[in-house]
C-alpha positions in Angstrom: -1.6 -43.2 97.2 1.9 -44.3 96.0 4.7 -42.7 98.1 6.3 -41.3 94.9 3.2 -39.3 94.1 2.7 -38.3 97.7 6.2 -37.0 98.0 5.9 -35.1 94.8 2.8 -33.3 95.9 4.3 -32.5 99.2 7.5 -31.2 97.5 5.4 -29.0 95.2 3.5 -27.5 98.1 6.7 -26.9 100.1 8.5 -25.5 97.1 5.6 -23.0 96.5 5.8 -21.8 100.1 9.6 -21.4 99.9 9.1 -19.1 97.0 6.6 -16.9 98.9 3.6 -18.1 96.8 0.6 -19.2 98.8 -0.5 -22.0 96.4 -3.6 -24.0 97.1 -2.5 -27.5 96.4 -5.4 -29.5 94.8 -6.7 -32.3 96.9 -6.0 -35.7 95.5 -9.3 -37.0 94.1 -10.5 -40.6 94.3 -9.9 -40.8 90.6 -6.3 -39.7 90.9 -5.8 -42.2 93.8 -7.1 -45.1 91.7 -5.0 -44.1 88.7 -1.8 -43.7 90.7 -2.2 -47.3 91.8 -2.1 -48.6 88.2 -0.8 -46.0 85.8 1.9 -43.9 87.5 5.1 -44.0 85.5 8.5 -43.7 87.3 10.3 -42.2 84.3 10.9 -38.5 84.5 8.9 -36.3 82.1 10.6 -35.0 79.0 10.0 -31.5 77.7 9.0 -31.5 74.1 12.1 -31.5 71.8 13.1 -28.8 69.5 11.2 -28.3 66.3 12.8 -29.6 63.2 11.8 -30.5 59.7 8.1 -29.6 60.1 6.5 -31.0 56.9 3.1 -30.2 55.4 0.7 -32.9 54.4 1.4 -34.0 50.8 -2.1 -33.2 49.5 -4.7 -30.8 50.7 -8.1 -32.3 51.4 -11.2 -31.4 49.4 -14.2 -31.7 51.6 -17.4 -30.4 49.9 -20.7 -29.6 51.6 -23.5 -31.8 50.3 -26.0 -29.8 48.4 -28.9 -32.1 47.5 -31.8 -32.8 49.9 -30.9 -35.9 52.1 -27.3 -36.0 50.8 -24.6 -37.0 53.4 -20.9 -36.7 53.7 -19.5 -39.2 56.2 -15.8 -40.1 55.9 -14.5 -42.6 56.8 -17.7 -44.6 56.6 -19.3 -46.0 59.7 -18.1 -49.6 58.9 -14.5 -48.4 58.9 -14.5 -46.8 62.3 -13.6 -50.0 64.2 -10.2 -50.2 62.6 -9.7 -46.4 63.1 -10.5 -46.8 66.8 -8.0 -49.6 67.2 -5.3 -47.6 65.6 -6.1 -44.6 67.8 -6.0 -46.8 70.9 -2.6 -48.1 69.9 -1.3 -44.5 69.8 -2.8 -43.7 73.2 -1.2 -46.8 74.8 2.3 -45.9 73.8 4.1 -46.2 77.2 7.0 -43.9 76.2 4.7 -40.9 75.4 4.9 -38.4 78.3 2.7 -35.4 78.8 4.5 -33.3 81.3 5.9 -35.8 83.8 3.1 -38.4 83.3 2.4 -40.9 80.5 -0.3 -40.0 78.1 -2.4 -43.0 79.2 -2.3 -41.6 82.7 -3.4 -38.2 81.6 -6.2 -39.7 79.5 -7.4 -42.0 82.3 -7.7 -39.2 84.8 -9.4 -36.8 82.3 -11.8 -39.4 81.1 -12.9 -40.3 84.6 -13.3 -36.7 85.7 -15.2 -35.7 82.6 -17.5 -38.7 82.4 -18.5 -38.2 86.0 -19.4 -34.6 85.2 -21.2 -35.7 82.0 -23.4 -38.2 83.8 -24.5 -35.7 86.4 -25.0 -32.8 83.9 -27.0 -35.0 81.5 -29.3 -36.4 84.2 -29.9 -32.8 85.4 -31.1 -31.8 81.9 -33.2 -34.8 81.1 -34.0 -37.3 83.8 -35.7 -39.6 81.2 -33.4 -42.5 80.4 -29.9 -41.0 80.9 -27.2 -43.3 79.4 -26.3 -46.4 81.3 -27.4 -45.4 84.7 -26.8 -49.0 86.0 -23.1 -48.8 85.0 -20.3 -47.7 87.3 -17.7 -45.3 86.1 -15.1 -48.0 86.4 -17.2 -50.4 84.2 -17.7 -47.7 81.6 -14.1 -46.7 81.4 -12.7 -50.3 81.6 -14.8 -51.8 78.8 -16.2 -49.1 76.6 -14.9 -47.0 73.7 -15.7 -43.3 73.9 -17.1 -41.6 70.8 -17.0 -37.8 71.1 -18.3 -34.8 69.1 -18.9 -31.2 70.0 -20.4 -27.9 68.9 -21.5 -24.5 70.2 -24.9 -24.4 72.0 -26.5 -22.5 69.2 -29.7 -23.4 67.3 -27.8 -25.5 64.7 -29.0 -27.1 61.5 -29.4 -30.9 60.6 -25.9 -31.0 59.0 -24.4 -30.3 62.4 -26.9 -32.5 64.2 -25.7 -35.5 62.0 -22.7 -35.7 64.3 -24.9 -36.3 67.3 -26.6 -39.1 65.5 -23.4 -40.7 64.4 -21.7 -40.9 67.9 -25.0 -42.4 69.2 -25.0 -44.9 66.4 -21.3 -45.8 66.9 -21.9 -46.3 70.6 -24.9 -48.5 70.0 -23.1 -50.7 67.5 -20.0 -51.1 69.7 -21.5 -50.9 73.3 -19.6 -47.7 73.7 -20.1 -44.3 75.3 -21.3 -41.3 73.2 -20.6 -37.8 74.3 -21.3 -34.4 73.0 -19.1 -31.6 74.3 -20.9 -28.2 74.4 -18.4 -25.6 73.4 -19.8 -22.8 75.6 -16.4 -21.0 75.7 -17.0 -19.7 72.1 -18.4 -16.2 71.6 -22.0 -15.5 70.6 -22.0 -14.4 67.0 -25.7 -14.0 66.2 -28.9 -13.5 68.1 -31.1 -14.3 65.0 -32.1 -17.3 63.0 -33.1 -17.4 59.3 -36.3 -19.1 58.2 -38.2 -19.2 54.9 -41.4 -17.3 54.7 -44.0 -17.0 51.9 -44.8 -13.5 50.9 -47.5 -13.0 48.3 -46.8 -16.4 46.8 -43.0 -16.1 46.8 -40.5 -17.7 49.2 -38.0 -15.3 50.8 -35.6 -15.6 53.8 -36.6 -13.9 57.0 -34.4 -13.2 60.0 -36.1 -13.8 63.3 -34.5 -12.5 66.5 -34.2 -14.9 69.4 -33.2 -12.2 71.9 -31.1 -9.1 72.2 -27.9 -10.9 73.1 -24.5 -9.1 73.3 -22.3 -10.2 70.5 -18.8 -11.5 71.6 -19.9 -12.7 75.0 -19.0 -16.3 75.9 -22.0 -18.6 75.6 -21.4 -19.9 79.2 -22.1 -16.4 80.6 -25.2 -15.6 78.4 -28.4 -14.7 80.1 -31.8 -13.6 78.7 -31.8 -9.9 77.8 -35.5 -9.5 76.8 -37.8 -12.1 78.4 -40.8 -11.2 76.3 -38.8 -11.5 73.0 -37.0 -14.7 74.2 -40.2 -16.5 75.4 -42.2 -15.6 72.2 -39.6 -17.0 69.8 -41.5 -20.2 69.0 -44.8 -18.3 68.4 -43.1 -15.9 66.1 -41.5 -18.8 64.1 -44.7 -20.7 63.9 -46.6 -17.6 62.7 -44.2 -17.0 59.8 -42.9 -20.4 58.7 -44.8 -21.8 55.6 -47.0 -24.9 55.6 -45.4 -28.3 55.8 -46.8 -31.8 56.0 -46.5 -32.4 59.7 -46.1 -30.1 62.7 -42.7 -28.6 63.4 -41.0 -29.3 66.8 -40.5 -25.6 67.5 -43.3 -25.2 70.1 -42.3 -28.2 72.3 -38.6 -27.6 71.8 -38.8 -24.0 72.9 -41.0 -24.8 75.8 -38.2 -27.0 77.1 -35.6 -24.3 76.4 -37.6 -21.6 78.3 -38.3 -23.9 81.2 -34.7 -24.9 81.8 -33.5 -21.3 81.2 -35.9 -20.0 83.8 -34.9 -22.7 86.2 -31.1 -22.3 85.9 -30.7 -18.8 84.6 -28.5 -20.1 81.8 -29.5 -19.7 78.2 -26.9 -22.4 77.3 -28.4 -24.9 79.6 -31.8 -24.1 78.1 -30.7 -24.6 74.5 -28.9 -27.9 75.4 -32.0 -29.1 77.3 -34.3 -28.4 74.3 -32.0 -30.3 72.0 -31.4 -33.2 74.4 -35.1 -33.7 75.0 -35.9 -33.7 71.3 -33.1 -36.3 70.8 -34.6 -38.5 73.5 -37.9 -38.7 71.6 -35.8 -40.2 68.8 -33.8 -42.6 70.9 -30.6 -40.6 70.7 -28.9 -41.2 74.1 -25.7 -39.2 74.2 -24.0 -37.8 77.3 -23.6 -34.0 77.4 -21.0 -31.9 79.1 -20.0 -28.2 78.5 -16.4 -27.0 78.3 -17.1 -24.7 81.3 -17.4 -27.8 83.5 -14.5 -29.6 81.9 -12.4 -26.5 82.6 -12.8 -27.2 86.3 -11.1 -30.6 86.1 -7.4 -31.2 87.0 -7.0 -33.0 83.6 -7.9 -29.8 81.7 -5.7 -27.6 84.0 -2.8 -30.0 83.4 -3.3 -29.7 79.7 -3.2 -25.8 79.9 -0.2 -26.1 82.2 1.8 -28.0 79.7 1.1 -25.4 77.0 2.2 -22.7 79.3 5.3 -24.5 80.5 6.4 -25.1 76.8 5.1 -21.9 75.4 8.2 -21.0 73.2 8.1 -24.3 71.4 4.3 -24.3 71.2 4.4 -20.9 69.5 7.0 -22.0 67.0 5.1 -25.2 66.1 1.7 -23.4 66.0 3.0 -20.6 63.6 4.9 -23.0 61.4 1.8 -25.3 61.1 -0.3 -22.3 60.1 2.4 -21.4 57.5 2.2 -24.9 56.1 -1.6 -24.8 55.9 -1.5 -21.4 54.1 1.0 -22.6 51.6 -1.0 -25.7 50.8 -4.2 -23.8 50.2 -2.6 -20.7 48.7 -3.8 -18.4 51.4 -2.1 -15.0 51.4 -3.9 -13.4 54.3 -1.9 -13.6 57.6 -5.3 -13.5 59.4 -6.6 -16.7 57.8 -7.6 -19.3 59.0 -6.5 -17.8 62.3 -3.7 -15.2 63.2 -0.2 -16.3 64.2 0.7 -16.2 67.9 2.8 -13.2 68.7 5.8 -12.5 71.0 6.8 -9.1 72.3 9.4 -8.1 75.0 9.4 -11.7 76.3 5.6 -12.0 76.4 4.4 -15.1 74.5 0.9 -15.3 73.3 -0.9 -18.6 74.0 -3.8 -20.2 72.1 -5.8 -19.6 75.3 -8.7 -17.2 76.0 -8.9 -15.4 79.3 -11.7 -13.4 80.9 -13.3 -12.7 84.2 -16.7 -14.1 85.1 -19.3 -11.6 84.0 -17.0 -10.0 81.5 -18.4 -9.5 78.0 -15.2 -10.1 76.0 -12.3 -12.6 75.8 -8.6 -11.7 75.4 -5.6 -13.8 74.6 -3.5 -15.1 77.5 0.2 -14.1 77.4 3.0 -15.6 79.5 6.5 -14.5 80.5 8.8 -17.1 82.1 11.9 -15.6 83.8 14.5 -17.2 86.1 12.7 -16.2 89.3 9.1 -15.7 88.3 6.1 -16.7 86.2 4.0 -13.9 84.8 0.5 -14.2 83.2 -1.3 -11.3 81.5 -3.9 -10.3 78.9 -1.6 -7.3 78.0 -4.5 -5.1 78.8 -5.8 -4.6 82.3 -4.8 -7.8 84.0 -1.5 -9.3 85.2 -0.3 -11.7 87.8 3.2 -12.7 88.9 4.3 -15.7 90.8 7.8 -16.1 92.4 9.2 -19.4 91.3 12.5 -21.1 90.4 11.9 -21.5 86.6 14.4 -24.5 86.5 12.2 -26.5 88.8 8.8 -25.3 87.6 6.6 -28.2 86.4 3.1 -29.0 85.2 1.7 -29.6 88.8 3.0 -26.2 90.0 1.3 -24.3 87.1 -1.8 -26.4 87.5 -2.0 -25.1 91.1 -1.6 -21.5 89.8 -4.5 -22.1 87.4 -6.7 -23.6 90.2 -6.1 -20.5 92.3 -7.1 -18.2 89.3 -10.2 -20.4 88.7 -11.3 -20.0 92.3 -11.1 -16.2 91.9 -13.4 -16.3 88.8 -10.7 -16.0 86.2 -11.8 -18.1 83.2 -9.1 -19.8 81.0 -10.2 -21.7 77.9 -8.3 -23.2 75.0 -8.9 -21.7 71.5 -10.5 -23.9 68.8 -7.5 -26.0 67.7 -6.2 -26.6 71.2 -9.8 -27.5 72.3 -10.0 -30.3 69.8 -6.4 -31.3 70.6 -7.4 -31.8 74.2 -10.6 -33.7 73.3 -8.8 -36.0 70.8 -5.7 -36.6 73.0 -7.2 -36.7 76.5 -10.8 -37.8 76.1 -12.0 -39.4 72.8 -11.2 -42.8 71.3 -12.9 -41.5 68.2 -13.8 -37.9 67.4 -16.5 -36.8 64.9 -15.9 -33.4 63.2 -18.0 -31.3 60.8 -16.2 -29.9 57.7 -15.2 -26.7 59.4 -13.6 -28.5 62.4 -11.9 -31.0 60.1 -10.3 -28.2 58.1 -9.0 -26.6 61.3 -7.7 -29.9 62.5 -5.4 -30.3 59.5 -3.4 -27.7 61.4 -4.1 -29.4 64.8 -2.6 -32.7 63.3 0.6 -30.9 62.5 0.7 -29.4 66.0 0.2 -32.8 67.6 2.8 -34.3 65.4 5.5 -31.7 66.0 4.7 -30.3 69.5 4.0 -33.6 71.2 5.9 -35.8 68.8 2.8 -38.0 68.5 1.0 -39.5 65.6 -2.3 -37.5 65.4 -5.2 -39.9 66.2 -7.7 -40.3 63.3 -11.1 -38.7 63.2 -14.3 -38.7 61.2 -16.0 -36.0 59.2 -19.7 -35.9 59.0 -22.4 -33.5 57.7 -25.5 -33.5 55.6 -28.2 -31.5 54.0 -31.9 -31.7 54.9 -34.4 -29.4 53.3 -37.6 -28.3 55.0 -40.5 -30.2 53.4 -42.3 -27.0 52.3 -45.5 -27.2 50.3 -45.8 -25.4 46.9 -42.1 -25.3 46.2 -41.2 -23.6 42.9 -40.2 -25.8 40.0 -36.6 -25.3 38.7 -36.4 -23.5 35.3 -35.5 -25.6 32.3 -32.5 -23.4 31.7 -30.5 -21.7 34.4 -30.3 -18.0 34.6 -26.6 -18.2 33.7 -27.4 -20.1 30.5 -30.1 -17.6 29.6 -27.7 -14.7 30.3 -25.2 -16.2 27.9 -27.8 -16.6 25.2 -28.9 -13.0 25.8 -25.4 -11.7 25.5 -24.8 -13.6 22.3 -28.1 -12.3 20.8 -27.3 -8.7 21.8 -23.9 -9.0 20.1 -25.5 -10.8 17.1 -29.1 -9.7 16.8 -29.3 -11.2 13.3 -29.5 -14.7 14.9 -33.0 -13.7 15.9 -34.2 -12.4 12.5 -36.9 -14.1 10.7 -36.5 -15.0 7.0 -38.5 -11.9 5.9 -36.4 -9.7 8.3 -33.2 -11.1 6.8 -34.1 -9.7 3.4 -34.8 -6.3 4.9 -31.5 -6.2 6.8 -29.2 -7.2 3.9 -27.4 -3.9 3.7 -26.9 -3.8 7.5 -25.5 -7.4 7.5 -23.1 -6.6 4.7 -21.9 -3.5 6.5 -21.4 -5.5 9.8 -19.4 -8.2 7.9 -17.1 -5.6 6.3 -16.6 -3.8 9.7 -15.7 -7.0 11.4 -13.2 -7.9 8.7 -11.5 -4.5 9.0 -11.4 -5.0 12.7 -9.4 -8.2 12.3 -6.9 -6.4 10.0 -6.5 -3.4 12.3 -3.5 -4.6 14.4 -1.1 -2.0 15.5 2.0 -4.2 16.2 5.2 -2.8 14.6 3.8 0.7 13.9 5.3 4.0 15.0 3.5 6.1 17.6 2.0 8.5 15.0 0.8 5.5 13.0 -0.8 4.0 16.1 -2.5 7.3 16.8 -4.0 7.4 13.3 -5.0 3.7 13.6 -6.5 4.4 17.1 -8.8 7.1 15.7 -9.8 4.8 12.8 -10.5 2.0 15.2 -12.7 4.2 17.4 -14.7 5.4 14.4 -15.2 1.8 13.2 -16.2 0.7 16.7 -18.9 3.4 16.9 -20.1 2.5 13.4 -20.3 -1.2 14.4 -22.2 -0.3 17.5 -24.8 1.7 15.4 -25.2 -1.3 13.0 -25.8 -3.7 15.9 -28.3 -1.2 17.4 -30.2 -1.0 14.1 -30.3 -4.8 13.8 -31.4 -5.1 17.5 -34.3 -2.7 16.8 -35.7 -5.3 14.3 -35.8 -7.9 17.1 -36.6 -5.7 20.1 -39.5 -7.8 21.2 -37.5 -11.0 21.3 -34.7 -9.3 23.3 -37.2 -7.9 25.8 -38.6 -11.4 26.2 -35.2 -12.9 26.7 -34.4 -10.3 29.5 -37.7 -11.2 31.2 -36.8 -14.9 31.0 -33.5 -14.2 32.7 -35.2 -12.2 35.5 -37.8 -14.9 36.0 -35.2 -17.7 36.1 -33.1 -15.6 38.6 -36.2 -15.1 40.8 -37.1 -18.8 40.8 -33.5 -19.7 41.6 -33.5 -17.3 44.5 -36.7 -18.9 45.8 -35.1 -22.4 45.4 -32.0 -21.1 47.3 -34.3 -20.2 50.2 -36.5 -23.3 50.2 -33.5 -25.6 49.8 -31.4 -23.9 52.4 -29.6 -26.3 54.7 -29.0 -24.0 57.7 -32.5 -23.8 59.3 -32.6 -24.9 63.0 -33.6 -28.6 63.6 -36.5 -27.4 65.8 -38.1 -26.0 62.6 -38.5 -29.4 61.1 -41.4 -31.9 61.6 -40.3 -34.9 63.8 -41.0 -37.4 61.0 -38.7 -35.5 58.7 -35.9 -35.6 61.3 -36.6 -39.3 62.0 -36.2 -40.2 58.3 -32.9 -38.2 58.1 -31.7 -39.9 61.3 -32.4 -43.4 59.8 -30.5 -42.4 56.6 -27.5 -41.4 58.7 -27.5 -44.6 60.8 -27.6 -46.8 57.7 -25.2 -44.8 55.5 -22.5 -47.0 53.9 
């Protein structure tokens, strides 16, 4: 270990004791020792500068979800990624860019080593069959390989989300790189059901199927089975209700793996990840997996949180100004969209960080107050901690030690969405793959990276797609849409004479002449420039004429009542078929509901997409 680093750690520990704070100084890992030998910078760290001239992007992006079966959105294309990676790596190698008191390349190297070690162990524990590059050492992987990263919640997601897993695997295979999926198990559970199509009396409708009686709002990492019978019977209930398809769905074998791992580990999240990973292994997809809950235990992640806390005032200003920019670009008036501003009250600054205790069912925002002689952390509800410290000498390592102590006591701290991807893009990935939702959020993240860290935001890729279930006996789309038929119906109700036969036209001559005269009088009945009394008289005349015109239309409509009834039935039938098509062509059914062959074809299309 270099003497400069040794002295700094010793100084931090002694300083904490002088302040009356019993800080547990983290042990220097082998990873840190190796990095200190090659990457430690002697220049002092610079606090982020003051915000000035924050500018919005010149044009808002227009990313649209693919709607047709098999359609993909991948931008930039796979063949353009190599140049994007090279540009990102140039950004990361900037020697003058400091995070806290260490260069960005040091922070990245430490975080990548810690996280990759965890990912290898975690992935092998989920699926021993062919874990990625077992013969490679961590040094070999980090020295020579590009890291392609994506991430999502551990929910039962659809093929559009799954496309990201295929892409990072494909990029790693093309470029002898590392592919990693980060399981965002810090997010809250938002649903305990999935929707599937079912066929009822010859008509396709959407049916919600419960997975379990989960508590909404609980972090995924803490989720456990609530009703064993319901949870374990999920695949049977899906298979009993889902319509016929050419080929057997993967739901039975997928859920068998989910249940087996859940029973073994007690973790629903591990079960869901294991089911997906083992399905992907059948298809040759060989990504590493690691959850945020494990990443959060690394010193790299704590250092990232510590820097946010240390510079909370500037962070809050940049964060809120970036949100204002985004709202202005997209003409968003709600202060709650896409996320609320960070708040400040009586010296307490809100951070984009969640805090909760292990076993708790809800997350709250973390608040910090930095005074001359103390650091205070709180959720402004039931929890608060104070640490005596000289604020002028407080640094990232000191706060990281505070966070380690909290972690050891079961206090969970996790970045919120935009800061999570900021960490993954800055500290971990050479190339990150987003879905449309994440990409929209990261327009704001880019502004924060630019203006908080003063760094050009590294580029990323956006990928999604639509894959319809290959259901048999799908309805045929109507020749005319229900909207077109409704327009025709409205026109015919206003002008019933358009439906009259030649013989009916002769019978309706008087009614048609009367309607023509009433419409002519209506055009001449303007009230501009008239006195109030004159307008009152005109108003009464207009009302009487309107009622008369209504009666004439009704009389004409009675002559073509059968045609109008048929047109209304045509509208209803077209609407019914469109609703069925909406169900059968839905894009958000879980990947386990598809036949393996259908998934393989979709995978091949993603890998060869230009």
